[in-house]
C-alpha positions, -999 to 999 in steps of 0.1 A, spaced: -99 -605 624 -93 -611 661 -88 -580 681 -106 -557 657 -133 -534 670 -168 -546 660 -180 -536 625 -203 -506 628 -229 -514 601 -249 -482 596 -259 -488 560 -268 -524 551 -304 -518 560 -306 -490 535 -284 -506 508 -309 -503 479 -317 -467 486 -280 -459 493 -271 -472 458 -298 -451 441 -296 -419 461 -260 -410 469 -243 -383 447 -217 -391 421 -180 -381 424 -164 -358 398 -144 -376 372 -116 -351 378 -110 -366 412 -101 -400 398 -81 -385 369 -60 -367 396 -55 -398 417 -45 -420 388 -20 -393 377 -3 -395 411 4 -432 407 38 -443 394 21 -476 383 -15 -482 374 -19 -519 375 -42 -525 405 -61 -504 430 -82 -512 461 -114 -494 469 -119 -500 506 -155 -499 520 -168 -496 485 -204 -494 495 -224 -492 463 -193 -494 442 -195 -459 429 -158 -451 433 -148 -485 421 -168 -481 389 -149 -448 382 -116 -464 390 -123 -492 366 -121 -467 337 -85 -460 347 -71 -492 362 -71 -527 346 -80 -543 379 -100 -529 409 -105 -548 441 -136 -534 458 -143 -547 494 -170 -540 519 -179 -556 552 -216 -554 542 -227 -582 520 -259 -563 512 -240 -533 500 -218 -555 477 -250 -570 463 -262 -536 452 -230 -526 435 -229 -526 397 -209 -553 380 -179 -545 358 -154 -568 341 -125 -549 358 -139 -550 393 -135 -579 417 -159 -575 446 -153 -592 479 -169 -591 513 -141 -582 537 -133 -558 565 -110 -530 554 -87 -538 583 -83 -574 570 -87 -572 532 -72 -606 522 -51 -588 496 -15 -599 489 13 -579 504 26 -550 482 0 -557 456 -18 -524 449 -8 -490 436 -37 -469 450 -61 -473 479 -92 -452 480 -117 -447 508 -148 -427 500 -169 -413 530 -159 -443 552 -125 -438 568 -140 -424 600 -158 -458 606 -126 -478 606 -104 -492 633 -77 -468 621 -46 -484 636 -56 -518 621 -65 -502 588 -33 -482 585 -13 -514 592 -32 -531 564 -24 -501 541 13 -504 548 11 -541 541 -7 -541 508 4 -508 492 34 -509 470 64 -487 478 55 -452 467 18 -461 465 -10 -437 472 -37 -437 499 -66 -412 492 -95 -408 516 -123 -382 513 -155 -371 529 -183 -346 522 -202 -325 547 -237 -310 546 -247 -301 511 -256 -267 498 -286 -258 476 -297 -222 481 -300 -198 510 -335 -207 520 -330 -244 517 -296 -243 534 -311 -227 565 -338 -254 568 -312 -281 562 -289 -268 590 -319 -269 613 -328 -304 602 -292 -316 604 -284 -301 638 -317 -299 657 -338 -327 643 -314 -355 637 -283 -340 653 -285 -361 685 -286 -393 665 -253 -388 645 -227 -414 656 -197 -399 674 -175 -406 644 -194 -379 625 -172 -353 641 -144 -362 617 -166 -353 588 -177 -321 604 -139 -313 608 -135 -321 571 -111 -349 580 -86 -323 592 -84 -340 627 -86 -376 617 -53 -394 623 -34 -398 590 2 -410 596 15 -408 560 36 -384 540 10 -359 529 4 -349 493 -14 -316 487 -49 -321 475 -68 -298 451 -104 -288 457 -131 -310 442 -169 -306 444 -196 -331 438 -227 -318 421 -262 -332 414 -294 -319 398 -322 -332 419 -359 -329 423 -375 -325 457 -383 -362 458 -347 -372 450 -335 -349 477 -358 -366 502 -345 -400 491 -310 -388 498 -319 -377 533 -333 -411 539 -299 -426 535 -284 -406 564 -275 -429 594 -289 -403 618 -323 -404 601 -325 -441 604 -313 -440 640 -339 -413 648 -366 -434 632 -356 -465 652 -355 -446 685 -386 -425 681 -407 -448 659 -412 -420 634 -393 -411 601 -380 -375 607 -379 -369 569 -416 -376 565 -424 -358 598 -408 -326 585 -416 -331 548 -438 -300 547 -411 -278 562 -386 -291 537 -411 -287 508 -419 -250 517 -382 -242 516 -377 -260 483 -405 -241 465 -422 -257 435 -422 -295 440 -414 -299 403 -384 -276 404 -350 -292 398 -322 -277 419 -284 -279 419 -270 -296 450 -233 -293 458 -209 -310 483 -173 -298 486 -150 -329 490 -125 -329 519 -95 -350 506 -65 -365 524 -38 -380 502 -6 -397 514 21 -419 503 40 -448 519 78 -445 515 
């Protein structure tokens, strides 16, 4: 891995909470990606994190290789007979050349050394294979909660977002993606959460942890009353949505 930029590990410290508190992807996303593949023998989920995408892919591919540079994230991922987990940088996967039909990257492409990763994509993807990367921005709940969350996102923890966050805020429109583009339909993630589950999700944000480390105070706990007032009844379960921003390409 000589010459690669250092691995920016924003999530290992929160790996257990990340596995419990991140939203699930819609099954339609994986059905669509599988349908694009000329062959469905093997796929690679790069930067698998808690293995959420890998688990969905395992229902559609006989073999899924799921890699992550964080050993702690891999330890939290659910085991499945069709998933082979490995600790590896996405820029140096260790996979054989021209060995996978689909590569997926969920909410992680902006962290990569892009030139090195795209070189690895061209090496391991079979001719005509598919690369799909997606991200999701600030979630929506209802008018009152959304207003408070915009304040929390921008004003409270905004200064602590890593610079790569700009690619997510642009919906991946401006991230370099040097492949033959394939039009992507719209997909939305959805969860039904209590107030406590929502707070747990906020605790997985990298900016929240960076704020806490810099200021010595958890911003979620500091502003819990403000968030609770906007939520309403603490026992109420609300629908939370995240539009997915998807880039799909193929290697000729």
